[in-house]
VOVOFI-423637 format. One record per atom (N, C-alpha, C): residue number from 1; x, y, z; residue in three letters. Coordinates in steps of 0.1 Angstrom, whole numbers. Example, Ala and Ser with C-alpha at 12.3 -4.5 7.8 and 13.67 -1.06 7.14 Angstrom:
NODE  pamar   east  north     up  kemar
NODE      1    132    -57     78    ALA
NODE      1    123    -45     78    ALA
NODE      1    132    -33     78    ALA
NODE      2    128    -22     71    SER
NODE      2    137    -11     71    SER
NODE      2    129      0     79    SER
% end
This chain:
NODE  pamar   east  north     up  kemar
NODE      1     -9     16    434    MET
NODE      1     -7      5    424    MET
NODE      1      5      8    415    MET
NODE      2     14     -2    413    LYS
NODE      2     25      0    404    LYS
NODE      2     21     -6    391    LYS
NODE      3     28     -2    380    LEU
NODE      3     25     -8    367    LEU
NODE      3     27    -23    367    LEU
NODE      4     37    -28    374    ASP
NODE      4     39    -43    374    ASP
NODE      4     26    -50    380    ASP
NODE      5     20    -43    389    ASP
NODE      5      7    -49    395    ASP
NODE      5     -4    -50    385    ASP
NODE      6     -4    -41    375    VAL
NODE      6    -14    -42    365    VAL
NODE      6    -13    -55    357    VAL
NODE      7      0    -57    353    PHE
NODE      7      2    -69    344    PHE
NODE      7      3    -82    352    PHE
NODE      8      2    -82    365    GLU
NODE      8      1    -94    373    GLU
NODE      8    -13    -99    373    GLU
NODE      9    -23    -91    369    GLN
NODE      9    -37    -95    369    GLN
NODE      9    -40   -102    356    GLN
NODE     10    -34   -113    354    THR
NODE     10    -35   -120    341    THR
NODE     10    -49   -124    337    THR
NODE     11    -58   -126    347    HIS
NODE     11    -71   -130    344    HIS
NODE     11    -79   -119    338    HIS
NODE     12    -74   -106    340    ARG
NODE     12    -82    -95    334    ARG
NODE     12    -75    -89    322    ARG
NODE     13    -63    -93    319    LEU
NODE     13    -56    -87    308    LEU
NODE     13    -63    -92    294    LEU
NODE     14    -63    -83    284    PRO
NODE     14    -69    -87    272    PRO
NODE     14    -61    -98    265    PRO
NODE     15    -68   -107    258    THR
NODE     15    -61   -117    250    THR
NODE     15    -65   -115    235    THR
NODE     16    -56   -116    226    ILE
NODE     16    -58   -114    212    ILE
NODE     16    -57   -127    205    ILE
NODE     17    -65   -129    194    PRO
NODE     17    -65   -141    187    PRO
NODE     17    -50   -145    182    PRO
NODE     18    -48   -158    182    LYS
NODE     18    -35   -163    178    LYS
NODE     18    -30   -157    165    LYS
NODE     19    -39   -156    155    ILE
NODE     19    -35   -151    142    ILE
NODE     19    -31   -136    143    ILE
NODE     20    -37   -129    152    VAL
NODE     20    -33   -115    154    VAL
NODE     20    -19   -114    160    VAL
NODE     21    -16   -122    170    GLN
NODE     21     -3   -122    175    GLN
NODE     21      8   -127    165    GLN
NODE     22      4   -136    156    GLU
NODE     22     13   -141    146    GLU
NODE     22     16   -129    136    GLU
NODE     23      6   -121    133    LEU
NODE     23      8   -110    124    LEU
NODE     23     16    -99    131    LEU
NODE     24     14    -97    144    ILE
NODE     24     23    -87    151    ILE
NODE     24     37    -92    150    ILE
NODE     25     40   -105    152    ASP
NODE     25     53   -110    152    ASP
NODE     25     59   -109    138    ASP
NODE     26     51   -109    128    SER
NODE     26     56   -109    114    SER
NODE     26     62    -95    110    SER
NODE     27     60    -85    118    PHE
NODE     27     67    -72    116    PHE
NODE     27     82    -74    116    PHE
NODE     28     86    -84    124    ASN
NODE     28    101    -86    125    ASN
NODE     28    105    -99    117    ASN
NODE     29     97   -103    108    ASP
NODE     29    100   -115    100    ASP
NODE     29    100   -113     85    ASP
NODE     30    111   -111     79    ASP
NODE     30    111   -108     65    ASP
NODE     30    108   -120     56    ASP
NODE     31    107   -132     62    SER
NODE     31    105   -144     54    SER
NODE     31     91   -149     56    SER
NODE     32     82   -141     61    VAL
NODE     32     68   -145     64    VAL
NODE     32     61   -151     52    VAL
NODE     33     54   -162     54    ASP
NODE     33     47   -169     43    ASP
NODE     33     33   -163     42    ASP
NODE     34     32   -153     32    ILE
NODE     34     19   -145     31    ILE
NODE     34      7   -154     28    ILE
NODE     35      9   -164     19    GLY
NODE     35     -2   -173     15    GLY
NODE     35     -7   -181     27    GLY
NODE     36      2   -186     35    ARG
NODE     36     -2   -194     47    ARG
NODE     36     -9   -185     57    ARG
NODE     37     -4   -172     59    ILE
NODE     37    -11   -163     68    ILE
NODE     37    -25   -160     63    ILE
NODE     38    -27   -158     50    ALA
NODE     38    -40   -155     45    ALA
NODE     38    -50   -166     47    ALA
NODE     39    -45   -178     46    GLN
NODE     39    -53   -190     48    GLN
NODE     39    -58   -190     63    GLN
NODE     40    -49   -187     72    LYS
NODE     40    -52   -187     86    LYS
NODE     40    -62   -176     90    LYS
NODE     41    -60   -164     84    ILE
NODE     41    -70   -153     86    ILE
NODE     41    -84   -158     82    ILE
NODE     42    -85   -164     70    ALA
NODE     42    -97   -168     65    ALA
NODE     42   -105   -178     74    ALA
NODE     43    -98   -185     83    LEU
NODE     43   -104   -194     92    LEU
NODE     43   -112   -187    103    LEU
NODE     44   -109   -175    106    ASP
NODE     44   -116   -167    116    ASP
NODE     44   -127   -159    109    ASP
NODE     45   -139   -164    110    GLN
NODE     45   -150   -158    103    GLN
NODE     45   -153   -143    107    GLN
NODE     46   -152   -140    120    VAL
NODE     46   -155   -127    125    VAL
NODE     46   -145   -117    120    VAL
NODE     47   -132   -120    121    ILE
NODE     47   -122   -111    116    ILE
NODE     47   -123   -110    101    ILE
NODE     48   -125   -121     94    THR
NODE     48   -126   -120     79    THR
NODE     48   -137   -111     75    THR
NODE     49   -149   -112     81    ALA
NODE     49   -160   -104     77    ALA
NODE     49   -157    -89     79    ALA
NODE     50   -150    -86     90    LYS
NODE     50   -146    -72     93    LYS
NODE     50   -136    -67     83    LYS
NODE     51   -126    -75     80    VAL
NODE     51   -115    -72     71    VAL
NODE     51   -121    -69     57    VAL
NODE     52   -130    -78     52    LEU
NODE     52   -135    -76     39    LEU
NODE     52   -144    -63     38    LEU
NODE     53   -152    -60     48    ARG
NODE     53   -160    -48     48    ARG
NODE     53   -151    -36     47    ARG
NODE     54   -140    -36     55    LEU
NODE     54   -131    -25     55    LEU
NODE     54   -123    -24     42    LEU
NODE     55   -119    -36     37    ALA
NODE     55   -111    -36     25    ALA
NODE     55   -119    -30     13    ALA
NODE     56   -132    -31     14    ASN
NODE     56   -140    -25      3    ASN
NODE     56   -145    -11      6    ASN
NODE     57   -140     -5     17    SER
NODE     57   -144      9     20    SER
NODE     57   -136     19     13    SER
NODE     58   -141     31     12    VAL
NODE     58   -134     42      5    VAL
NODE     58   -120     44     11    VAL
NODE     59   -118     41     24    HIS
NODE     59   -106     45     30    HIS
NODE     59    -94     38     24    HIS
NODE     60    -96     25     20    PHE
NODE     60    -85     18     14    PHE
NODE     60    -84     17     -1    PHE
NODE     61    -94     24     -7    GLY
NODE     61    -93     26    -22    GLY
NODE     61    -91     14    -31    GLY
NODE     62    -98      3    -27    ALA
NODE     62    -98     -9    -36    ALA
NODE     62   -103     -5    -50    ALA
NODE     63    -96    -11    -60    THR
NODE     63   -100     -8    -74    THR
NODE     63   -111    -17    -79    THR
NODE     64   -114    -27    -71    ARG
NODE     64   -125    -36    -75    ARG
NODE     64   -131    -43    -62    ARG
NODE     65   -142    -49    -64    ARG
NODE     65   -148    -56    -52    ARG
NODE     65   -140    -68    -47    ARG
NODE     66   -137    -68    -34    ILE
NODE     66   -129    -79    -29    ILE
NODE     66   -138    -88    -21    ILE
NODE     67   -136   -101    -24    GLY
NODE     67   -145   -111    -18    GLY
NODE     67   -138   -121     -9    GLY
NODE     68   -125   -122     -9    THR
NODE     68   -118   -131      0    THR
NODE     68   -105   -124      5    THR
NODE     69   -100   -130     16    VAL
NODE     69    -88   -125     22    VAL
NODE     69    -77   -125     12    VAL
NODE     70    -76   -136      4    GLN
NODE     70    -65   -138     -6    GLN
NODE     70    -66   -126    -16    GLN
NODE     71    -78   -123    -20    GLU
NODE     71    -80   -112    -30    GLU
NODE     71    -76    -99    -23    GLU
NODE     72    -79    -97    -11    ALA
NODE     72    -75    -85     -4    ALA
NODE     72    -60    -83     -3    ALA
NODE     73    -53    -94     -1    VAL
NODE     73    -38    -94     -1    VAL
NODE     73    -33    -90    -15    VAL
NODE     74    -39    -95    -26    VAL
NODE     74    -35    -92    -39    VAL
NODE     74    -38    -77    -43    VAL
NODE     75    -50    -72    -39    VAL
NODE     75    -54    -59    -43    VAL
NODE     75    -48    -48    -34    VAL
NODE     76    -48    -51    -21    LEU
NODE     76    -44    -40    -12    LEU
NODE     76    -29    -42     -7    LEU
NODE     77    -24    -54     -8    GLY
NODE     77    -11    -57     -3    GLY
NODE     77    -11    -63     11    GLY
NODE     78     -1    -71     14    PHE
NODE     78     -1    -78     27    PHE
NODE     78      0    -68     39    PHE
NODE     79      7    -57     37    ASN
NODE     79      9    -48     49    ASN
NODE     79     -5    -42     53    ASN
NODE     80    -13    -38     43    THR
NODE     80    -26    -33     46    THR
NODE     80    -35    -43     52    THR
NODE     81    -35    -55     47    VAL
NODE     81    -44    -66     53    VAL
NODE     81    -39    -69     67    VAL
NODE     82    -26    -69     69    ARG
NODE     82    -21    -72     83    ARG
NODE     82    -26    -61     92    ARG
NODE     83    -26    -49     88    THR
NODE     83    -31    -38     96    THR
NODE     83    -45    -39     99    THR
NODE     84    -53    -43     90    LEU
NODE     84    -68    -45     92    LEU
NODE     84    -71    -56    102    LEU
NODE     85    -63    -67    100    VAL
NODE     85    -65    -79    109    VAL
NODE     85    -61    -75    123    VAL
NODE     86    -50    -68    125    ILE
NODE     86    -45    -64    138    ILE
NODE     86    -55    -55    145    ILE
NODE     87    -60    -45    137    ALA
NODE     87    -70    -36    142    ALA
NODE     87    -83    -43    146    ALA
NODE     88    -87    -52    138    SER
NODE     88   -100    -60    141    SER
NODE     88    -98    -68    154    SER
NODE     89    -86    -74    155    GLY
NODE     89    -84    -83    166    GLY
NODE     89    -83    -75    179    GLY
NODE     90    -76    -64    179    ILE
NODE     90    -74    -55    191    ILE
NODE     90    -87    -49    196    ILE
NODE     91    -95    -44    186    THR
NODE     91   -108    -38    190    THR
NODE     91   -117    -48    196    THR
NODE     92   -116    -60    193    GLY
NODE     92   -124    -71    198    GLY
NODE     92   -119    -78    211    GLY
NODE     93   -107    -73    215    ALA
NODE     93   -100    -81    226    ALA
NODE     93   -104    -76    240    ALA
NODE     94   -111    -65    241    PHE
NODE     94   -113    -59    254    PHE
NODE     94   -128    -61    258    PHE
NODE     95   -131    -66    270    ILE
NODE     95   -144    -68    275    ILE
NODE     95   -151    -55    278    ILE
NODE     96   -164    -55    277    ALA
NODE     96   -172    -43    281    ALA
NODE     96   -170    -40    296    ALA
NODE     97   -169    -27    299    THR
NODE     97   -167    -22    313    THR
NODE     97   -177    -12    317    THR
NODE     98   -185    -15    327    PRO
NODE     98   -195     -6    332    PRO
NODE     98   -190      9    334    PRO
NODE     99   -197     18    328    GLY
NODE     99   -193     32    330    GLY
NODE     99   -183     37    320    GLY
NODE    100   -178     28    311    PHE
NODE    100   -168     32    301    PHE
NODE    100   -173     31    287    PHE
NODE    101   -173     42    280    ASP
NODE    101   -179     42    267    ASP
NODE    101   -169     36    257    ASP
NODE    102   -170     23    255    ARG
NODE    102   -161     16    246    ARG
NODE    102   -162     20    232    ARG
NODE    103   -174     22    227    LYS
NODE    103   -176     26    213    LYS
NODE    103   -170     40    210    LYS
NODE    104   -172     50    219    ARG
NODE    104   -166     63    218    ARG
NODE    104   -151     62    218    ARG
NODE    105   -146     54    227    PHE
NODE    105   -131     53    228    PHE
NODE    105   -125     48    215    PHE
NODE    106   -131     38    209    TRP
NODE    106   -126     33    196    TRP
NODE    106   -128     43    185    TRP
NODE    107   -139     50    185    GLN
NODE    107   -142     59    174    GLN
NODE    107   -131     70    175    GLN
NODE    108   -127     75    186    ARG
NODE    108   -117     85    188    ARG
NODE    108   -103     79    183    ARG
NODE    109   -101     67    187    SER
NODE    109    -88     61    183    SER
NODE    109    -88     59    167    SER
NODE    110    -99     56    161    LEU
NODE    110   -100     54    147    LEU
NODE    110    -98     68    140    LEU
NODE    111   -102     79    145    ILE
NODE    111   -100     92    139    ILE
NODE    111    -84     94    139    ILE
NODE    112    -78     91    150    VAL
NODE    112    -63     93    151    VAL
NODE    112    -57     84    140    VAL
NODE    113    -61     71    140    ALA
NODE    113    -55     62    130    ALA
NODE    113    -57     66    116    ALA
NODE    114    -69     71    113    SER
NODE    114    -72     75     99    SER
NODE    114    -64     87     95    SER
NODE    115    -63     97    105    ASP
NODE    115    -56    109    102    ASP
NODE    115    -41    106    101    ASP
NODE    116    -36     97    110    ALA
NODE    116    -22     94    109    ALA
NODE    116    -18     87     96    ALA
NODE    117    -27     78     92    ARG
NODE    117    -24     71     79    ARG
NODE    117    -24     81     67    ARG
NODE    118    -33     90     68    TRP
NODE    118    -33    100     57    TRP
NODE    118    -21    109     57    TRP
NODE    119    -17    114     69    LEU
NODE    119     -5    122     71    LEU
NODE    119      7    115     66    LEU
NODE    120      8    102     70    ALA
NODE    120     20     94     66    ALA
NODE    120     21     92     51    ALA
NODE    121      9     91     45    THR
NODE    121      9     90     30    THR
NODE    121     14    103     24    THR
NODE    122     10    114     29    GLN
NODE    122     15    127     24    GLN
NODE    122     30    128     26    GLN
NODE    123     35    122     37    ALA
NODE    123     49    124     41    ALA
NODE    123     58    112     35    ALA
NODE    124     51    103     28    ARG
NODE    124     58     91     23    ARG
NODE    124     65     83     34    ARG
NODE    125     58     82     45    ILE
NODE    125     62     73     56    ILE
NODE    125     52     61     55    ILE
NODE    126     57     49     59    PRO
NODE    126     48     37     58    PRO
NODE    126     34     40     65    PRO
NODE    127     23     41     57    PRO
NODE    127     11     45     62    PRO
NODE    127      5     35     72    PRO
NODE    128      7     22     70    GLU
NODE    128      1     12     79    GLU
NODE    128      7     12     92    GLU
NODE    129     20     15     93    MET
NODE    129     26     17    106    MET
NODE    129     20     28    114    MET
NODE    130     17     39    107    ALA
NODE    130     11     51    113    ALA
NODE    130     -3     48    117    ALA
NODE    131    -10     40    109    PHE
NODE    131    -24     36    112    PHE
NODE    131    -24     28    125    PHE
NODE    132    -15     18    126    THR
NODE    132    -14     10    138    THR
NODE    132    -11     18    150    THR
NODE    133     -2     28    149    CYS
NODE    133      1     37    160    CYS
NODE    133    -12     44    165    CYS
NODE    134    -20     48    155    GLY
NODE    134    -32     55    159    GLY
NODE    134    -42     46    166    GLY
NODE    135    -44     34    161    ILE
NODE    135    -53     25    168    ILE
NODE    135    -48     22    183    ILE
NODE    136    -35     22    185    LEU
NODE    136    -29     18    198    LEU
NODE    136    -27     30    207    LEU
NODE    137    -28     42    202    HIS
NODE    137    -21     53    209    HIS
NODE    137    -26     55    223    HIS
NODE    138    -39     52    226    ASN
NODE    138    -44     54    239    ASN
NODE    138    -49     41    245    ASN
NODE    139    -43     30    241    ILE
NODE    139    -48     16    245    ILE
NODE    139    -46     15    260    ILE
NODE    140    -37     22    266    GLY
NODE    140    -35     22    281    GLY
NODE    140    -48     26    288    GLY
NODE    141    -55     35    283    GLU
NODE    141    -68     40    290    GLU
NODE    141    -78     28    290    GLU
NODE    142    -79     21    279    MET
NODE    142    -88     10    279    MET
NODE    142    -83     -1    288    MET
NODE    143    -70     -4    288    LEU
NODE    143    -65    -14    297    LEU
NODE    143    -68    -11    312    LEU
NODE    144    -65      1    316    ILE
NODE    144    -67      4    330    ILE
NODE    144    -82      4    334    ILE
NODE    145    -90      8    325    HIS
NODE    145   -105      8    328    HIS
NODE    145   -109     -7    330    HIS
NODE    146   -103    -16    322    VAL
NODE    146   -107    -30    323    VAL
NODE    146   -101    -37    336    VAL
NODE    147    -88    -34    338    VAL
NODE    147    -81    -41    349    VAL
NODE    147    -84    -35    362    VAL
NODE    148    -85    -22    363    SER
NODE    148    -86    -15    376    SER
NODE    148    -94     -2    375    SER
NODE    149   -108     -3    374    PRO
NODE    149   -116      9    373    PRO
NODE    149   -114     19    383    PRO
NODE    150   -110     15    396    ASP
NODE    150   -108     25    406    ASP
NODE    150    -96     34    403    ASP
NODE    151    -85     27    398    ILE
NODE    151    -73     35    394    ILE
NODE    151    -76     44    382    ILE
NODE    152    -84     38    373    ALA
NODE    152    -88     46    361    ALA
NODE    152    -95     59    365    ALA
NODE    153   -104     58    375    SER
NODE    153   -111     70    380    SER
NODE    153   -101     81    385    SER
NODE    154    -90     76    392    LYS
NODE    154    -80     86    396    LYS
NODE    154    -72     92    385    LYS
NODE    155    -69     83    375    LEU
NODE    155    -62     88    363    LEU
NODE    155    -71     98    355    LEU
NODE    156    -83     95    354    ASP
NODE    156    -93    104    347    ASP
NODE    156    -93    118    354    ASP
NODE    157    -94    117    367    ARG
NODE    157    -95    130    375    ARG
NODE    157    -82    138    374    ARG
NODE    158    -70    130    373    CYS
NODE    158    -57    137    371    CYS
NODE    158    -57    144    358    CYS
NODE    159    -62    138    347    LEU
NODE    159    -62    144    334    LEU
NODE    159    -71    156    334    LEU
NODE    160    -83    155    341    GLN
NODE    160    -92    167    341    GLN
NODE    160    -86    179    349    GLN
NODE    161    -77    176    358    GLU
NODE    161    -71    186    366    GLU
NODE    161    -57    191    360    GLU
NODE    162    -55    187    347    GLY
NODE    162    -43    192    340    GLY
NODE    162    -31    182    341    GLY
NODE    163    -33    170    345    GLY
NODE    163    -22    160    345    GLY
NODE    163    -12    162    356    GLY
NODE    164    -17    163    368    ASN
NODE    164     -8    164    380    ASN
NODE    164     -2    151    384    ASN
NODE    165      9    147    378    LEU
NODE    165     15    134    381    LEU
NODE    165     20    132    396    LEU
NODE    166     23    144    402    GLN
NODE    166     27    143    416    GLN
NODE    166     16    139    425    GLN
NODE    167      4    143    421    ALA
NODE    167     -8    138    429    ALA
NODE    167     -9    123    428    ALA
NODE    168     -7    118    416    LEU
NODE    168     -8    104    414    LEU
NODE    168      2     96    423    LEU
NODE    169     14    102    423    ALA
NODE    169     25     95    430    ALA
NODE    169     22     95    445    ALA
NODE    170     15    105    450    SER
NODE    170     11    105    464    SER
NODE    170      1     95    467    SER
NODE    171     -6     90    457    ASP
NODE    171    -16     79    458    ASP
NODE    171    -10     66    456    ASP
NODE    172      3     65    453    GLY
NODE    172     10     53    451    GLY
NODE    172      9     48    437    GLY
NODE    173      5     57    427    ILE
NODE    173      4     53    413    ILE
NODE    173     16     58    406    ILE
NODE    174     24     49    400    ASP
NODE    174     36     53    393    ASP
NODE    174     35     53    378    ASP
NODE    175     23     53    373    PHE
NODE    175     22     53    358    PHE
NODE    175     10     61    354    PHE
NODE    176      9     64    341    ASP
NODE    176     -3     70    335    ASP
NODE    176     -8     61    323    ASP
NODE    177    -18     66    316    TYR
NODE    177    -23     58    305    TYR
NODE    177    -13     56    294    TYR
NODE    178     -5     65    292    THR
NODE    178      5     64    281    THR
NODE    178     15     53    285    THR
NODE    179     21     53    297    SER
NODE    179     31     43    300    SER
NODE    179     25     29    301    SER
NODE    180     12     29    306    ALA
NODE    180      5     16    306    ALA
NODE    180      4     10    292    ALA
NODE    181      0     19    282    GLY
NODE    181     -2     14    269    GLY
NODE    181     11     10    262    GLY
NODE    182     22     18    265    VAL
NODE    182     35     14    260    VAL
NODE    182     39      1    265    VAL
NODE    183     37     -2    277    GLU
NODE    183     41    -15    283    GLU
NODE    183     33    -27    277    GLU
NODE    184     20    -24    275    LEU
NODE    184     11    -35    268    LEU
NODE    184     16    -38    254    LEU
NODE    185     18    -27    246    VAL
NODE    185     22    -29    233    VAL
NODE    185     36    -35    232    VAL
NODE    186     45    -32    241    ARG
NODE    186     58    -39    242    ARG
NODE    186     56    -54    244    ARG
NODE    187     47    -57    254    ARG
NODE    187     45    -71    257    ARG
NODE    187     38    -79    246    ARG
NODE    188     31    -72    237    TRP
NODE    188     25    -78    226    TRP
NODE    188     35    -79    214    TRP
NODE    189     47    -75    216    ASN
NODE    189     58    -76    207    ASN
NODE    189     56    -68    194    ASN
NODE    190     50    -56    195    PHE
NODE    190     50    -47    184    PHE
NODE    190     65    -42    182    PHE
NODE    191     68    -37    169    PRO
NODE    191     81    -32    166    PRO
NODE    191     85    -20    175    PRO
NODE    192     98    -19    178    GLY
NODE    192    102     -8    186    GLY
NODE    192     98      6    181    GLY
NODE    193     97      8    168    ALA
NODE    193     93     21    162    ALA
NODE    193     79     24    167    ALA
NODE    194     70     15    167    ILE
NODE    194     56     17    172    ILE
NODE    194     56     20    187    ILE
NODE    195     63     12    195    VAL
NODE    195     64     14    209    VAL
NODE    195     69     28    212    VAL
NODE    196     80     33    205    ASP
NODE    196     86     46    207    ASP
NODE    196     76     57    203    ASP
NODE    197     69     55    192    ALA
NODE    197     59     65    188    ALA
NODE    197     48     67    199    ALA
NODE    198     44     56    205    LEU
NODE    198     34     58    216    LEU
NODE    198     40     65    228    LEU
NODE    199     53     62    230    ARG
NODE    199     60     68    242    ARG
NODE    199     61     83    241    ARG
NODE    200     63     88    228    PHE
NODE    200     65    102    226    PHE
NODE    200     53    109    220    PHE
NODE    201     42    103    221    GLN
NODE    201     30    108    214    GLN
NODE    201     25    122    219    GLN
NODE    202     28    125    232    HIS
NODE    202     23    137    237    HIS
NODE    202     34    147    240    HIS
NODE    203     44    147    232    ALA
NODE    203     55    157    233    ALA
NODE    203     49    171    233    ALA
NODE    204     52    179    243    PRO
NODE    204     47    193    243    PRO
NODE    204     52    201    232    PRO
NODE    205     46    213    230    THR
NODE    205     50    222    219    THR
NODE    205     65    225    218    THR
NODE    206     71    226    230    GLU
NODE    206     85    230    230    GLU
NODE    206     94    218    229    GLU
NODE    207     88    206    228    GLN
NODE    207     96    194    227    GLN
NODE    207     92    186    215    GLN
NODE    208    101    184    206    ILE
NODE    208     98    178    193    ILE
NODE    208    101    163    194    ILE
NODE    209     91    154    190    PRO
NODE    209     93    140    190    PRO
NODE    209    106    136    183    PRO
NODE    210    112    124    186    PRO
NODE    210    125    121    181    PRO
NODE    210    126    115    167    PRO
NODE    211    114    112    161    ASP
NODE    211    115    106    147    ASP
NODE    211    102    109    140    ASP
NODE    212    102    107    126    PRO
NODE    212     90    111    118    PRO
NODE    212     77    104    122    PRO
NODE    213     78     91    126    LEU
NODE    213     66     83    129    LEU
NODE    213     60     89    142    LEU
NODE    214     68     92    152    SER
NODE    214     63     99    164    SER
NODE    214     57    112    161    SER
NODE    215     63    120    152    ALA
NODE    215     58    133    149    ALA
NODE    215     45    132    142    ALA
NODE    216     43    122    133    ILE
NODE    216     30    120    126    ILE
NODE    216     19    117    136    ILE
NODE    217     22    108    146    LEU
NODE    217     12    104    156    LEU
NODE    217      9    117    165    LEU
NODE    218     19    124    168    ASN
NODE    218     17    136    176    ASN
NODE    218      7    146    169    ASN
NODE    219     10    148    156    LEU
NODE    219      1    156    148    LEU
NODE    219    -13    151    147    LEU
NODE    220    -15    138    145    ALA
NODE    220    -28    132    144    ALA
NODE    220    -36    134    157    ALA
NODE    221    -29    133    168    ILE
NODE    221    -36    135    181    ILE
NODE    221    -40    149    183    ILE
NODE    222    -32    159    179    ARG
NODE    222    -36    173    179    ARG
NODE    222    -48    176    171    ARG
NODE    223    -50    168    160    MET
NODE    223    -61    171    151    MET
NODE    223    -74    163    155    MET
NODE    224    -73    154    164    ARG
NODE    224    -84    145    167    ARG
NODE    224    -97    152    171    ARG
NODE    225    -96    161    180    ASP
NODE    225   -108    167    185    ASP
NODE    225   -114    178    178    ASP
NODE    226   -109    181    166    CYS
NODE    226   -115    191    157    CYS
NODE    226   -128    187    152    CYS
NODE    227   -137    196    150    ALA
NODE    227   -149    193    143    ALA
NODE    227   -146    189    129    ALA
NODE    228   -155    181    123    ASN
NODE    228   -152    177    109    ASN
NODE    228   -154    188     99    ASN
NODE    229   -146    199    101    GLU
NODE    229   -146    210     93    GLU
NODE    229   -132    214     89    GLU
NODE    230   -129    217     77    ALA
NODE    230   -116    221     72    ALA
NODE    230   -111    233     80    ALA
NODE    231   -120    243     83    ALA
NODE    231   -116    255     90    ALA
NODE    231   -110    252    104    ALA
NODE    232   -116    242    111    ALA
NODE    232   -111    239    124    ALA
NODE    232    -98    232    123    ALA
NODE    233    -96    224    113    LEU
NODE    233    -83    217    112    LEU
NODE    233    -72    227    107    LEU
NODE    234    -76    237     99    GLU
NODE    234    -67    247     95    GLU
NODE    234    -62    255    107    GLU
NODE    235    -71    257    116    GLU
NODE    235    -67    265    128    GLU
NODE    235    -57    257    136    GLU
NODE    236    -59    244    138    VAL
NODE    236    -49    235    145    VAL
NODE    236    -36    236    137    VAL
NODE    237    -36    234    124    LEU
NODE    237    -23    234    117    LEU
NODE    237    -16    247    118    LEU
NODE    238    -23    258    119    ALA
NODE    238    -16    271    120    ALA
NODE    238     -8    272    133    ALA
NODE    239    -12    264    143    GLY
NODE    239     -5    265    156    GLY
NODE    239      6    255    158    GLY
NODE    240      8    246    148    ILE
NODE    240     18    235    149    ILE
NODE    240     32    241    146    ILE
NODE    241     41    238    155    PRO
NODE    241     55    243    153    PRO
NODE    241     61    239    139    PRO
NODE    242     68    248    133    ASP
NODE    242     75    244    120    ASP
NODE    242     84    232    122    ASP
NODE    243     91    231    133    ALA
NODE    243    100    220    135    ALA
NODE    243     93    207    135    ALA
NODE    244     81    206    141    LEU
NODE    244     74    194    141    LEU
NODE    244     70    190    127    LEU
NODE    245     65    199    119    LEU
NODE    245     61    196    105    LEU
NODE    245     73    192     97    LEU
NODE    246     84    198     99    THR
NODE    246     97    194     92    THR
NODE    246    101    180     95    THR
NODE    247    100    177    108    LEU
NODE    247    104    163    112    LEU
NODE    247     94    153    106    LEU
NODE    248     81    157    105    ALA
NODE    248     71    148    100    ALA
NODE    248     72    148     84    ALA
NODE    249     81    155     79    ARG
NODE    249     82    156     64    ARG
NODE    249     70    161     57    ARG
NODE    250     64    171     63    LEU
NODE    250     51    177     58    LEU
NODE    250     53    192     56    LEU
NODE    251     45    197     47    GLU
NODE    251     45    212     44    GLU
NODE    251     31    218     47    GLU
NODE    252     31    228     55    ARG
NODE    252     18    233     60    ARG
NODE    252      8    237     49    ARG
NODE    253     13    244     39    GLY
NODE    253      4    248     28    GLY
NODE    253     -2    236     21    GLY
NODE    254      6    226     18    SER
NODE    254      0    214     10    SER
NODE    254    -10    207     19    SER
NODE    255     -7    206     32    LEU
NODE    255    -17    200     41    LEU
NODE    255    -30    207     41    LEU
NODE    256    -30    220     42    GLN
NODE    256    -42    228     42    GLN
NODE    256    -50    226     30    GLN
NODE    257    -44    225     18    GLU
NODE    257    -51    224      6    GLU
NODE    257    -57    210      5    GLU
NODE    258    -51    200     11    ALA
NODE    258    -56    186     10    ALA
NODE    258    -66    182     21    ALA
NODE    259    -69    191     31    LEU
NODE    259    -77    187     42    LEU
NODE    259    -91    181     38    LEU
NODE    260    -98    186     28    PRO
NODE    260   -111    180     24    PRO
NODE    260   -109    165     22    PRO
NODE    261    -98    161     16    GLU
NODE    261    -96    146     14    GLU
NODE    261    -95    139     27    GLU
NODE    262    -88    145     37    LEU
NODE    262    -87    138     50    LEU
NODE    262   -101    137     56    LEU
NODE    263   -108    147     56    LEU
NODE    263   -122    147     62    LEU
NODE    263   -131    137     56    LEU
NODE    264   -129    135     43    SER
NODE    264   -137    125     36    SER
NODE    264   -135    111     40    SER
NODE    265   -123    108     46    LEU
NODE    265   -119     95     50    LEU
NODE    265   -124     92     65    LEU
NODE    266   -126    102     73    ARG
NODE    266   -130    100     86    ARG
NODE    266   -144     94     86    ARG
NODE    267   -146     84     95    GLY
NODE    267   -158     77     96    GLY
NODE    267   -160     65     87    GLY
NODE    268   -150     63     78    ALA
NODE    268   -151     51     69    ALA
NODE    268   -147     38     76    ALA
NODE    269   -143     39     89    LEU
NODE    269   -138     27     95    LEU
NODE    269   -147     23    107    LEU
NODE    270   -159     27    107    ASP
NODE    270   -169     24    118    ASP
NODE    270   -171      9    120    ASP
NODE    271   -169      1    109    GLU
NODE    271   -171    -13    110    GLU
NODE    271   -163    -19    121    GLU
NODE    272   -152    -13    125    LEU
NODE    272   -143    -19    135    LEU
NODE    272   -149    -18    149    LEU
NODE    273   -159     -9    151    VAL
NODE    273   -165     -8    164    VAL
NODE    273   -180    -12    164    VAL
NODE    274   -185    -16    153    ASN
NODE    274   -199    -20    152    ASN
NODE    274   -201    -35    155    ASN
% end
């Protein structure tokens, strides 16, 4: 199967709500009418309920109780609300697939999103862009499991065996989960910076990602599978190349001191997968 074959199966491809697509498009629109967008979000009761629960969570640090989408925009800002709506829409866009643990998949993605947002805040890089990268970073895995479970089984086996892409090629598969996700996000019209961050998310130790956002995502993925203990994260940080931290605009010592804050934010986004 070729990557083009995946996207020709239009009946199986995920569809996202119109308001979510409009918000994705707004990344490239400096003249977006925020009031009109907020009114449209409020018309979708499911997304609105999720957004308000998240807006009032510790993760987004609201200074008072938020009761409407319009209040969320005022208190948290449009960029944060846009991120919450996009995340809510995407997590709800994929159908359940037998044998695939959808909830665990999104929980792992949310850890990356949460950590990426926190890292970006430390680095003074737009945190909502980093959060969105985290939500999307492994979307290709979900896509292939939905569209072609047989191919997904081969890709999973390839990963378990250390990522032997030559073996995939011998089976006629010219893509992996990362390239499938990059193509989906490109077709959904996300900004080039997000597409590129996904493309370079797994840069090996000896290869440094090409920009700060890619570096932040790379770091968040490295931190994902640590136990929720500062000691485990400190061990990961100790092994991260200085050049990667420099590109991400981060300092190792400061990060180590602030790890308890990062850990306190993990798990505050479970509403997205419940």
